[in-house]
C-alpha positions in Angstrom: 106.4 85.9 81.1 103.1 87.8 81.9 99.7 87.3 83.4 96.5 87.5 81.5 93.5 89.4 83.2 92.0 86.1 84.2 95.4 84.9 85.7 95.7 88.2 87.6 92.3 87.6 89.2 93.4 84.3 90.5 96.6 85.8 91.8 94.9 88.7 93.5 92.3 86.4 95.1 94.8 83.9 96.5 97.4 86.5 97.7 95.4 89.3 99.3 97.8 91.9 100.7 100.6 89.6 99.4 101.6 91.6 96.3 102.8 94.9 95.1 101.7 96.7 91.8 104.2 98.8 89.8 102.9 101.2 87.1 105.8 102.1 84.7 106.2 104.0 81.5 107.8 101.9 78.8 110.2 103.0 76.1 107.4 103.0 73.5 105.4 105.6 75.4 102.8 103.2 76.9 102.2 102.6 80.6 102.7 99.0 81.8 101.5 97.3 84.9 103.6 94.7 86.8 102.7 92.6 89.8 105.3 91.4 92.2 104.5 88.7 94.7 105.8 89.3 98.1 107.1 85.8 98.7 109.0 85.7 95.4 111.6 87.8 93.7 109.9 87.8 90.4 107.4 90.3 88.7 104.8 89.7 86.0 103.7 92.1 83.4 100.1 92.1 82.5 99.5 90.6 79.1 96.7 90.9 76.5 94.8 87.6 75.8 97.1 87.2 72.7 100.2 87.1 74.9 101.6 90.6 74.1 102.2 93.0 76.9 99.1 95.2 77.8 99.7 98.9 77.6 97.9 102.1 78.1 98.4 105.4 76.4 97.1 107.5 79.4 98.4 106.9 83.0 94.8 107.4 84.3 93.6 104.4 82.4 96.4 102.1 83.8 95.5 103.3 87.3 91.9 102.7 86.7 92.7 99.1 85.5 94.7 98.6 88.7 91.8 99.9 90.9 89.2 97.6 89.2 91.3 94.5 89.0 93.9 94.5 91.9 91.9 94.2 95.1 93.9 94.5 98.3 97.5 94.9 97.2 100.3 95.5 99.7 101.5 98.6 97.8 101.0 100.3 94.6 103.9 102.4 92.9 103.7 104.7 89.9 107.2 105.4 88.5 107.5 108.7 86.6 111.0 109.3 85.6 113.1 109.5 88.7 110.0 109.8 90.9 108.2 107.0 92.6 104.6 107.7 93.8 102.8 105.3 96.1 99.3 104.7 97.3 98.5 106.2 100.6 98.0 103.6 103.4 94.9 103.9 105.4 
């Protein structure tokens, strides 16, 4: 189950600082974005308007999508193999 860009907008507006973003590389070589609400134990992939998982070939494009569409996340994580990189807290 995933969220479209429009649904993502609603979630980010109604849960400021109440969600975490995970950017992960999928088995097909594309980068995927997941959102996890702090008060729930479920994560949601970002889907295209056709209902298929949205993927980016370049990590920089996935990060740019998150920066533009996910305002005020609690945390942002990028998983690269065994490494987990996180957004610096201010």
